[in-house]
C-alpha positions as CSV (number, residue, x, y, z in Angstrom):
1,V,16.2,179.4,-32.0
2,M,14.3,176.1,-33.8
3,S,17.1,175.5,-35.7
4,W,20.5,176.1,-36.6
5,N,22.2,174.3,-39.6
6,K,25.9,174.1,-40.9
7,G,26.2,177.3,-42.6
8,A,25.5,179.3,-39.9
9,E,27.4,177.7,-37.6
10,K,30.4,178.7,-40.1
11,I,28.7,182.2,-39.9
12,Y,28.5,182.6,-36.3
13,G,30.7,180.2,-34.7
14,Y,28.7,178.3,-32.5
15,A,27.1,174.7,-33.1
16,H,23.9,173.6,-33.2
17,Q,23.5,172.6,-29.1
18,E,24.3,176.2,-28.3
19,V,22.2,178.0,-29.5
20,V,18.9,176.1,-30.3
21,G,16.4,177.1,-27.4
22,N,18.2,180.2,-26.5
23,S,17.0,183.3,-27.9
24,I,17.7,184.6,-31.4
25,F,19.7,188.0,-29.1
26,K,22.6,185.8,-28.5
27,I,23.7,186.3,-31.8
28,I,22.3,190.1,-32.6
29,P,24.8,193.2,-30.4
30,N,23.0,195.9,-29.0
31,S,19.2,194.0,-28.2
32,P,16.9,194.4,-28.5
33,D,17.6,197.7,-30.2
34,A,15.3,200.0,-32.3
35,Q,15.5,197.7,-35.5
36,A,15.2,194.5,-33.8
37,E,11.8,196.2,-32.6
38,E,11.0,197.1,-36.0
39,I,11.5,193.7,-37.3
40,K,9.3,191.6,-34.3
41,R,6.9,195.0,-35.3
42,L,5.9,193.8,-38.9
43,V,6.6,189.9,-38.7
44,L,3.9,190.5,-35.8
45,A,2.0,192.6,-38.3
46,G,2.6,189.8,-40.2
47,T,4.9,192.0,-42.6
48,P,8.2,191.1,-42.2
49,P,11.2,192.9,-44.4
50,Q,12.0,190.7,-47.2
51,M,15.3,191.6,-47.2
52,F,18.2,193.5,-45.1
53,E,21.3,193.9,-44.0
54,T,22.3,194.6,-40.2
55,L,25.1,193.6,-38.0
56,H,25.6,189.9,-35.5
57,T,27.9,189.1,-32.9
58,R,30.0,185.7,-33.7
59,K,31.1,183.6,-30.9
60,D,34.1,184.9,-30.4
61,G,32.9,188.4,-29.7
62,V,33.8,189.9,-33.5
63,E,30.6,191.6,-35.1
64,I,29.8,191.0,-38.6
65,P,28.0,192.4,-41.6
66,V,24.9,190.1,-42.5
67,A,22.3,189.9,-44.7
68,L,19.1,188.3,-43.6
69,T,16.4,187.4,-45.4
70,I,13.0,187.1,-43.4
71,S,10.0,185.5,-43.8
72,C,7.1,184.2,-41.9
73,I,5.7,180.7,-42.1
74,R,2.1,180.4,-41.2
75,D,-0.3,177.8,-39.8
76,E,-3.1,176.8,-41.2
77,K,-5.3,178.9,-40.2
78,E,-2.9,181.4,-41.8
79,K,-1.2,182.6,-38.2
80,I,2.3,183.6,-38.3
81,A,3.4,179.6,-36.8
82,E,6.9,181.1,-36.9
83,V,9.7,183.5,-38.9
84,S,12.5,181.9,-40.7
85,V,15.9,184.5,-40.8
86,I,18.5,183.1,-43.4
87,S,21.6,184.5,-42.9
88,R,24.3,185.8,-45.0
89,D,27.7,186.7,-44.0
90,I,28.3,189.6,-46.6
91,T,32.0,191.0,-45.2
92,E,34.1,190.0,-48.1
93,R,31.2,192.2,-50.0
94,K,31.5,195.4,-47.9
95,K,34.9,195.2,-48.1
96,S,34.9,195.5,-51.8
97,E,32.2,198.0,-51.6
98,E,34.6,200.3,-49.3
99,A,37.5,199.1,-51.6
100,L,35.4,200.2,-54.8
101,R,34.5,203.8,-52.9
102,K,38.4,204.2,-51.8
103,F,39.2,203.9,-55.5
104,S,36.4,206.2,-56.6
105,R,37.4,208.7,-53.9
106,D,41.2,208.6,-55.0
107,L,40.1,208.6,-58.9
108,E,38.6,211.4,-58.5
109,R,41.5,213.3,-56.7
110,S,43.3,211.8,-59.5
111,N,40.7,213.5,-62.1
112,N,40.8,216.8,-60.4
113,E,44.8,216.5,-60.3
114,L,45.0,216.2,-64.0
115,K,42.2,218.9,-64.2
116,Q,44.3,221.7,-62.6
117,F,47.3,220.8,-64.1
118,A,45.6,220.3,-67.4
119,F,44.4,224.0,-66.4
120,A,48.1,225.2,-65.4
121,A,49.5,223.6,-68.3
122,A,47.1,225.7,-71.2
123,H,47.9,228.9,-69.0
124,D,51.4,228.5,-69.0
125,L,51.5,227.7,-72.8
126,Q,49.5,230.8,-73.9
127,E,52.4,233.1,-73.4
128,P,54.9,231.9,-75.7
129,L,51.7,230.7,-78.0
130,R,51.0,234.8,-78.1
131,K,54.5,235.7,-78.7
132,I,54.5,233.5,-81.3
133,E,51.6,234.8,-82.9
134,A,52.7,238.3,-82.2
135,F,55.7,238.0,-84.3
136,G,54.2,235.8,-87.5
137,D,52.3,238.8,-87.6
138,R,54.5,241.5,-87.6
139,L,57.1,240.0,-89.4
140,F,54.4,239.1,-92.3
141,T,53.2,243.0,-92.1
142,R,56.8,244.6,-92.3
143,Y,58.2,242.1,-94.3
144,G,55.5,240.0,-96.4
145,K,56.3,241.5,-99.5
146,D,59.6,241.2,-99.5
147,L,60.2,237.9,-98.1
148,P,60.6,235.3,-101.2
149,D,58.6,232.2,-101.9
150,D,59.3,229.7,-99.5
151,G,59.5,232.5,-96.9
152,R,56.4,233.2,-96.8
153,M,55.2,229.6,-97.1
154,F,57.4,229.2,-93.9
155,L,56.0,232.3,-92.4
156,D,51.8,230.6,-93.6
157,R,53.2,227.2,-92.0
158,M,53.8,229.0,-88.5
159,Q,51.1,231.2,-88.1
160,N,49.1,228.0,-89.2
161,A,50.6,225.5,-86.6
162,A,50.2,228.5,-83.8
163,A,46.7,228.9,-84.8
164,R,46.2,224.7,-84.7
165,M,48.4,224.8,-81.3
166,R,45.6,227.8,-79.9
167,R,42.6,225.2,-80.9
168,L,44.6,222.2,-79.0
169,I,44.8,224.5,-75.5
170,N,41.4,226.0,-75.8
C-alpha cells in the first residue's frame, strides 16, 4: 500500500501509518484467494476489471462488502507502474438490496395467498349462484306467463344480476 486517505481510514479503521508500506492483503480476508489472484493476473496483463464487489476486513475483524474501482497507472513507457484501488463501503446498499429481496419474496407469497383466496371465494360463490340461476329459470319457465308485469320485471332483474355476478366471478 503506497497511500491511504481519510476515507480509507474511515472504512477500514486503520490509520495511515498502520497500512502504508504493508501488503494489501491485510484488509482482504482469506487472501490471496482465487479472486485476488485473478485481479492480479488481469492487472499484470494490463486489463484490470473496472469495478467489482468483494469482501474486505476492517481493523476490528468485521468483514464488509466493498465496491472496488481498479485502474492501472502507467509510466512514460506505458508500463504499469502502479495500481490504483478505490474502495467504497457498500454495506448499506447490500442491506437495502436484501430488504428489497425479502420484500419481493413476501409480496410474492402474499400475492399467491391472495390468488388462492380469490380462487376459493370464486369457487364458493359458484354454488349459490347456480341455485339462483336454476330457480330463476324454473320460475320463469313455470310461471313466467302468469306473473304480472312487475313480477316479470323483478325476475328479469334477478336473472340479469345473476348473469353479471357470473361474469364477475369468472
